[in-house]
C-alpha positions in Angstrom: 0.2 1.3 19.4 -0.5 -2.3 18.0 -1.9 -4.7 20.2 0.3 -7.6 21.3 -0.1 -11.3 22.3 1.7 -10.9 25.8 -0.8 -8.2 26.6 -3.8 -10.5 25.9 -2.4 -13.6 28.1 -4.2 -12.7 31.5 -7.5 -11.9 30.1 -7.7 -14.7 27.8 -6.5 -17.0 30.7 -9.3 -15.7 32.9 -12.1 -15.9 30.5 -11.2 -19.7 29.5 -10.7 -20.6 33.1 -14.0 -19.9 33.5 -15.6 -21.3 30.5 -14.7 -25.0 31.1 -18.4 -26.2 31.5 -19.4 -24.0 28.5 -17.0 -25.2 26.1 -17.7 -28.9 26.9 -21.6 -28.2 26.4 -20.3 -27.2 22.8 -21.4 -29.5 20.1 -19.2 -29.7 17.2 -20.8 -28.6 13.7 -20.6 -31.5 10.7 -18.3 -29.2 9.0 -15.7 -28.9 11.7 -16.0 -32.9 12.0 -15.4 -32.6 8.2 -12.2 -30.7 8.5 -11.0 -33.0 11.5 -11.4 -36.2 9.6 -9.7 -34.7 6.7 -6.9 -33.6 8.4 -6.7 -37.3 10.1 -6.7 -38.7 6.3 -3.8 -36.8 5.6 -1.9 -37.8 8.8 -2.7 -41.5 7.9 -1.8 -41.2 4.5 2.0 -39.7 5.7 2.4 -42.0 8.6 2.2 -39.4 11.3 2.1 -40.6 14.7 2.8 -37.9 17.0 0.4 -34.8 17.1 0.8 -31.5 19.0 -2.6 -29.8 19.7 -2.4 -26.1 20.7 -5.1 -24.0 22.2 -6.7 -27.8 23.0 -9.3 -26.3 25.1 -11.3 -29.0 27.3 -9.7 -31.4 24.9 -12.3 -32.9 22.5 -10.2 -32.9 19.6 -7.2 -34.2 21.5 -9.3 -37.1 22.8 -10.5 -37.9 19.0 -7.0 -38.1 17.5 -5.8 -40.0 20.3 -8.7 -42.2 19.8 -7.2 -43.1 16.5 -4.1 -44.5 17.7 -2.0 -41.1 17.5 0.1 -39.8 20.3 -1.2 -36.7 21.4 0.2 -34.1 23.6 -2.4 -30.8 24.5 -1.4 -27.3 25.5 -3.6 -24.6 26.2 -2.8 -21.4 28.4 -5.9 -22.3 30.7 -4.7 -24.4 33.7 -8.6 -25.2 34.0 -8.9 -26.2 30.4 -5.6 -28.2 30.8 -7.3 -30.0 33.9 -10.1 -31.0 31.7 -7.6 -32.5 29.1 -6.2 -34.6 31.7 -9.3 -35.9 33.3 -10.0 -37.0 29.5 -6.8 -38.9 29.8 -4.6 -36.7 27.5 -1.2 -35.6 28.3 -1.7 -31.6 28.6 0.2 -29.0 29.7 0.1 -25.0 30.4 1.6 -23.4 27.8 1.0 -20.2 25.4 1.7 -20.4 21.7 4.8 -18.3 22.3 6.6 -20.5 24.7 6.1 -23.9 23.3 8.7 -25.9 25.6 9.5 -28.8 23.2 12.5 -30.1 21.9 13.2 -28.9 18.2 11.0 -31.3 15.4 9.3 -33.1 18.3 6.2 -33.6 16.5 4.9 -35.0 13.2 1.7 -32.8 13.1 0.0 -29.7 15.1 -3.4 -29.2 15.3 -4.9 -25.5 15.7 -8.6 -25.0 15.6 -9.8 -21.5 16.0 -7.3 -20.5 18.5 -4.5 -18.2 16.8 -7.4 -15.6 15.9 -6.4 -14.8 19.6 -3.2 -13.5 18.7 -2.6 -9.9 17.0 -0.9 -9.9 13.8 1.9 -8.3 15.2 2.8 -11.6 17.0 1.6 -13.9 14.4 4.9 -14.5 12.6 6.7 -15.4 15.8 3.8 -18.0 16.9 4.2 -19.5 13.5 7.9 -19.7 13.8 7.1 -21.4 17.4 5.0 -23.9 15.8 7.5 -24.7 13.0 10.3 -25.2 15.1 8.7 -28.0 17.3 7.6 -29.7 13.7 9.8 -32.2 11.9 11.0 -31.4 8.8 8.1 -32.0 6.1 5.5 -32.4 9.2 2.0 -31.1 8.8 -0.1 -28.1 10.4 -3.6 -27.6 10.5 -4.5 -24.0 11.0 -8.3 -23.2 11.1 -9.5 -19.7 12.0 -12.6 -17.4 11.3 -11.5 -14.7 8.8 -13.1 -12.2 7.1 -13.6 -9.8 4.1 -11.6 -7.1 5.8 -8.9 -7.4 8.5 -10.0 -6.4 12.1 -8.6 -6.5 15.4 -10.2 -5.9 18.7 -12.0 -6.7 22.0 -15.2 -8.6 21.3 -18.0 -8.8 23.7 -19.5 -12.1 23.3 -20.3 -13.3 26.9 -17.0 -14.2 27.9 -15.7 -12.6 31.0 -13.5 -10.7 30.7 -14.0 -10.2 26.7 -11.8 -12.0 24.5 -9.5 -10.3 21.8 -10.1 -11.2 17.8 -8.0 -10.9 15.0 -9.7 -11.7 11.7 -7.6 -11.7 8.6 -8.6 -11.8 4.6 -8.1 -14.9 2.7 -4.9 -13.2 1.1 -3.8 -11.7 4.5 -3.7 -15.0 6.3 -1.8 -17.1 3.6 0.7 -14.4 3.4 1.2 -14.9 6.9 1.4 -18.9 6.8 3.8 -18.7 3.8 6.4 -16.9 6.1 7.0 -20.1 7.8 5.2 -22.9 5.8 4.3 -24.3 2.6 0.7 -24.3 1.8 -0.9 -27.9 0.6 -4.4 -26.6 0.9 -6.5 -23.6 1.4 -10.2 -23.3 1.3 -13.0 -21.4 2.9 -16.1 -22.8 4.6 -19.1 -20.4 4.9 -19.2 -16.9 4.4 -19.7 -13.5 6.5 -19.3 -13.8 9.9 -19.1 -17.5 9.8 -16.4 -17.5 7.0 -13.9 -20.3 8.2 -10.6 -20.6 6.4 -8.9 -24.0 6.6 -5.1 -24.2 5.7 -3.0 -27.5 5.7 0.5 -26.5 5.9 3.7 -28.3 5.5 7.1 -27.3 7.2 9.8 -27.2 4.7 12.0 -30.0 4.3 14.8 -27.7 3.8 15.5 -24.0 4.9 13.7 -21.6 2.7 15.8 -18.3 3.2 14.1 -15.5 5.1 10.5 -15.9 4.4 9.8 -13.0 6.3 10.8 -10.8 4.1 7.5 -11.9 2.0 4.9 -10.3 4.2 
């Protein structure tokens, strides 16, 4: 039976509720700062003002974007992570990826750094549809995840309690999923091997593009 996102939620929530201090201590690697700065440049070029960060964790990226005069809303499935975001002065709400409770087209942009790797392939199309729904037509979506030379899904014991589920996808696979709901503005890879990071800047089409899911 394929793994499903709904079955991961309780364990992921528990793992992240207990990891606030650990996540807050993590320093961002230079390449992550570069990815963030590049997305900010795109946001400024297109005069994006309202940003949603999903899987925001302790709110480090949300705080950065808010400091750049963007109107930021952060979401995370962990109440403890959301509380930490609020301590930073960020508007934050407890939500999982399939239940983004915002009116349609509420945001100019969405940022998702290393969070959708917890979504099984079976549910990724629905999650991408949920993200597209809260974006205005033409809005931008930064999707960054660790990838792999081969598709892999499963629980990985990396020191979190309980261990977390991960889905790693090939470059071709993640782009194929992305095209179900978005146009690809940019795709590139940072690093290699187990640290192979797939960076996608996506755009919600200005006009409906038909049944994109049939392309998968």
